[in-house]
C-alpha positions in Angstrom: 1.2 18.6 -2.3 1.9 17.5 -5.8 2.6 13.9 -4.6 -0.8 13.8 -2.7 -2.6 15.0 -5.9 -0.8 12.4 -8.0 -1.8 9.7 -5.6 -5.4 10.6 -5.4 -5.6 10.7 -9.3 -3.7 7.4 -9.5 -6.4 5.8 -7.3 -9.1 6.9 -9.6 -7.1 5.7 -12.7 -6.4 2.4 -11.1 -10.2 1.9 -10.4 -11.3 2.9 -13.9 -8.6 0.7 -15.4 -9.9 -2.4 -13.4 -13.3 -1.6 -14.6 -12.0 -1.4 -18.2 -10.1 -4.6 -17.8 -13.1 -6.4 -16.5 -15.2 -5.1 -19.5 -12.9 -7.0 -21.9 -14.9 -9.8 -23.5 -18.0 -8.4 -21.9 -18.5 -5.1 -23.7 -17.5 -4.0 -27.2 -14.6 -1.6 -27.7 -17.0 1.3 -28.2 -19.1 0.3 -25.2 -15.9 0.0 -23.0 -14.7 3.4 -24.0 -18.1 5.1 -23.4 -18.5 3.2 -20.0 -15.0 4.2 -18.8 -15.6 7.8 -19.8 -18.9 8.0 -18.0 -17.6 6.1 -15.0 -14.6 8.6 -14.7 -16.9 11.6 -15.0 -19.2 10.2 -12.3 -16.3 9.6 -9.9 -15.0 13.1 -10.6 -18.4 14.5 -9.8 -18.6 12.5 -6.5 -15.0 13.5 -5.7 -16.0 17.2 -5.8 -12.4 18.3 -6.5 -11.0 16.6 -3.3 -7.2 15.9 -3.6 -7.2 13.8 -0.4 -6.4 10.2 -1.1 -8.5 8.9 1.8 -11.5 10.9 0.6 -11.1 9.5 -2.8 -10.9 5.9 -1.4 -14.2 6.5 0.4 -15.7 7.7 -2.9 -14.5 4.6 -4.7 -15.9 2.3 -1.9 -19.3 3.7 -2.6 -19.0 2.7 -6.2 -18.2 -0.9 -5.2 -16.8 -3.8 -7.2 -15.7 -2.8 -10.7 -16.7 -6.2 -12.0 -20.2 -5.7 -10.7 -20.4 -2.3 -12.4 -19.4 -3.9 -15.7 -22.0 -6.6 -15.2 -24.7 -4.0 -14.5 -23.7 -2.0 -17.5 -23.9 -5.1 -19.7 -27.3 -5.9 -18.3 -28.4 -2.3 -18.9 -27.3 -2.4 -22.6 -29.1 -5.6 -23.0 -32.3 -4.0 -21.5 -31.7 -0.9 -23.6 -31.9 -2.9 -26.8 -35.4 -3.9 -25.8 -36.4 -0.4 -24.5 -38.2 1.9 -26.9 -36.3 5.1 -25.9 -32.8 3.5 -25.9 -31.7 5.7 -22.9 -28.0 5.2 -21.9 -27.1 6.5 -18.4 -25.1 5.1 -15.5 -27.3 3.8 -12.8 -28.0 6.0 -9.8 -29.2 5.4 -6.3 -32.8 6.5 -7.1 -32.6 7.0 -10.8 -32.0 10.7 -10.6 -28.9 12.6 -11.8 -28.3 14.1 -8.4 -27.9 10.8 -6.6 -24.8 10.5 -4.3 -23.5 7.0 -5.4 -24.3 3.8 -7.2 -26.8 1.6 -5.7 -25.8 -1.2 -3.3 -24.6 -4.2 -5.3 -26.9 -7.2 -5.0 -25.7 -10.7 -4.4 -25.0 -12.6 -7.5 -27.7 -15.1 -6.6 -30.3 -12.2 -6.9 -29.2 -10.9 -10.3 -30.9 -11.9 -13.5 -29.2 -14.8 -15.2 -27.6 -12.6 -18.0 -26.2 -10.2 -15.5 -24.9 -13.0 -13.2 -23.1 -14.4 -16.3 -21.5 -11.1 -17.0 -20.3 -10.8 -13.3 -18.6 -14.2 -13.7 -16.9 -13.1 -16.9 -15.8 -9.8 -15.5 -14.4 -11.3 -12.4 -12.6 -14.0 -14.3 -11.0 -11.2 -16.4 -9.9 -9.3 -13.3 -8.5 -12.5 -11.7 -6.0 -12.8 -14.7 -3.7 -10.1 -13.5 -0.4 -9.4 -15.4 1.5 -9.5 -12.1 1.2 -13.3 -12.0 4.2 -13.7 -14.2 6.3 -11.4 -12.0 9.1 -12.8 -9.7 7.7 -13.3 -6.1 4.1 -12.6 -7.4 2.8 -15.6 -5.5 4.3 -14.4 -2.2 3.1 -10.9 -2.9 -0.5 -12.1 -3.4 -0.2 -14.4 -0.3 0.8 -11.3 1.9 -1.9 -9.0 0.4 -4.6 -11.7 0.0 -6.4 -10.6 3.2 -5.9 -6.9 2.7 -8.7 -4.7 1.5 -7.3 -2.6 -1.4 -9.6 0.3 -0.4 -8.2 0.2 3.2 -4.7 0.3 1.9 -5.5 2.9 -0.8 -4.7 0.6 -3.5 -1.1 0.2 -2.5 1.0 -2.7 -1.4 4.8 -3.1 -0.7 5.7 -3.2 -4.4 3.7 0.0 -5.0 5.4 1.7 -2.0 8.9 0.7 -3.3 8.1 2.2 -6.8 6.8 5.4 -5.3 9.6 5.9 -2.8 12.7 4.2 -4.2 15.1 6.4 -2.1 13.3 5.7 1.1 13.1 2.0 0.3 16.9 2.0 -0.2 17.4 3.8 3.2 15.3 1.3 5.1 17.2 -1.6 3.4 20.5 -0.1 4.5 19.3 0.1 8.0 18.3 -3.6 7.9 21.6 -4.5 6.3 23.5 -2.7 9.0 21.6 -4.7 11.7 22.3 -8.0 9.9 26.0 -7.3 9.5 26.5 -6.9 13.4 27.1 -10.6 14.2 29.9 -10.9 11.4 32.6 -8.9 13.1 34.0 -7.6 9.9 37.3 -5.6 10.1 36.8 -1.9 10.9 37.3 0.8 8.3 39.5 3.4 10.0 38.1 3.5 13.4 34.4 2.7 12.4 32.7 -0.7 12.3 31.1 -1.7 9.0 27.6 -1.9 10.4 28.0 1.7 11.7 29.0 3.0 8.3 26.1 1.3 6.6 23.7 2.7 9.3 25.2 6.1 8.9 24.5 6.1 5.1 20.9 4.9 5.6 20.4 7.5 8.4 21.5 10.4 6.1 19.1 9.3 3.4 16.3 9.1 6.0 17.1 12.6 7.3 17.1 14.2 3.9 13.7 12.6 2.9 10.6 14.6 3.0 8.3 11.5 3.0 8.4 11.4 6.8 7.9 13.9 9.5 11.0 15.0 11.4 9.8 13.1 14.4 9.4 9.9 12.5 12.9 10.3 11.0 14.5 10.7 14.3 12.6 7.9 15.8 13.5 5.6 12.8 17.2 6.2 12.9 17.5 6.7 16.6 15.9 3.3 17.5 19.1 1.3 16.9 21.2 3.8 18.9 18.7 3.8 21.8 18.7 -0.1 21.6 22.4 -0.2 21.6 23.0 2.3 24.5 20.0 2.1 26.8 19.1 -1.5 25.9 22.7 -2.6 26.4 22.9 -0.9 29.8 19.6 -2.2 31.0 20.0 -5.8 29.8 23.7 -5.9 30.6 23.0 -4.6 34.1 20.3 -7.3 34.6 22.7 -9.9 33.5 25.4 -8.7 35.9 22.9 -9.0 38.7 24.5 -8.7 42.2 28.1 -9.2 40.9 30.2 -6.2 41.4 32.7 -4.7 39.0 32.8 -2.6 35.9 34.7 -5.2 34.1 31.9 -7.7 34.4 29.3 -5.0 33.5 31.2 -4.0 30.3 31.6 -7.6 29.3 27.8 -8.2 29.6 27.2 -4.7 27.9 29.1 -5.7 24.8 27.7 -9.2 24.8 24.1 -7.9 24.4 24.5 -4.4 22.9 24.9 -5.7 19.3 21.6 -7.8 19.7 19.9 -4.7 21.1 21.1 -2.7 18.1 19.6 -5.3 15.8 16.3 -5.2 17.6 16.3 -1.4 17.6 17.0 -1.3 13.9 14.2 -3.7 13.2 11.8 -1.6 15.2 13.0 1.6 13.5 12.5 0.1 10.0 9.0 -1.2 10.9 8.1 2.3 12.2 9.4 4.0 9.0 7.7 1.5 6.7 4.4 1.9 8.5 4.5 5.7 8.4 5.5 5.5 4.7 2.7 3.2 3.9 0.1 5.5 5.7 1.5 8.8 4.5 -1.4 11.1 3.4 
């Protein structure tokens, strides 16, 4: 439960941080601080104490693009300087405190010239992400370029690896075990090296509480099913009408290693998918 609460809070923190980053160069330091505080308070109000990450995502979706919020805040401040009462409130759907969410963001072309300029400044600030200097950052952006961060709950492969290092190591071991099959390394005692590596990864998966028991068994069992059942089926098909156990066992061992690799790949994909969508 603590992990779920932490993830929901992190989503809100990430969203407010993006808005604060976009506000650099657009709002003054005091204005940024005031805006971030009011935005966080408004999100908490709309969240209504929910600790469900998907519920929080839906709330953030209603707030829209952080850069557009910053642009509207800058435009509001400019208008306030010309208003007699100097009112300072976050925009609402209908201008009332009880509104459910921010108004629908208009297209940039429809915004006043001053607000459109702030939108460009804020989005340019957001586009200069610190991650661009990281190793493989280009590949990471390419993989995630078509993803909606709200659909993925603000997470990508790097975030998952940081949140679940033990589970990431386990999946990596399962993949390494599969990739070691073709090398025919000397056995350790009576066990093949890929089997030893798979067993270590399987133990880590079994003791993890990030997956359900069903997912854990399916993830570590897929290579075994591929090796046994897949080897029997494919080996039998390759034998065809030719009789004899010798021929069958020859074909079984010819294809069982490949089926183990395929099963391991399927198992890791399943585990990664479940880990990515854990609630």
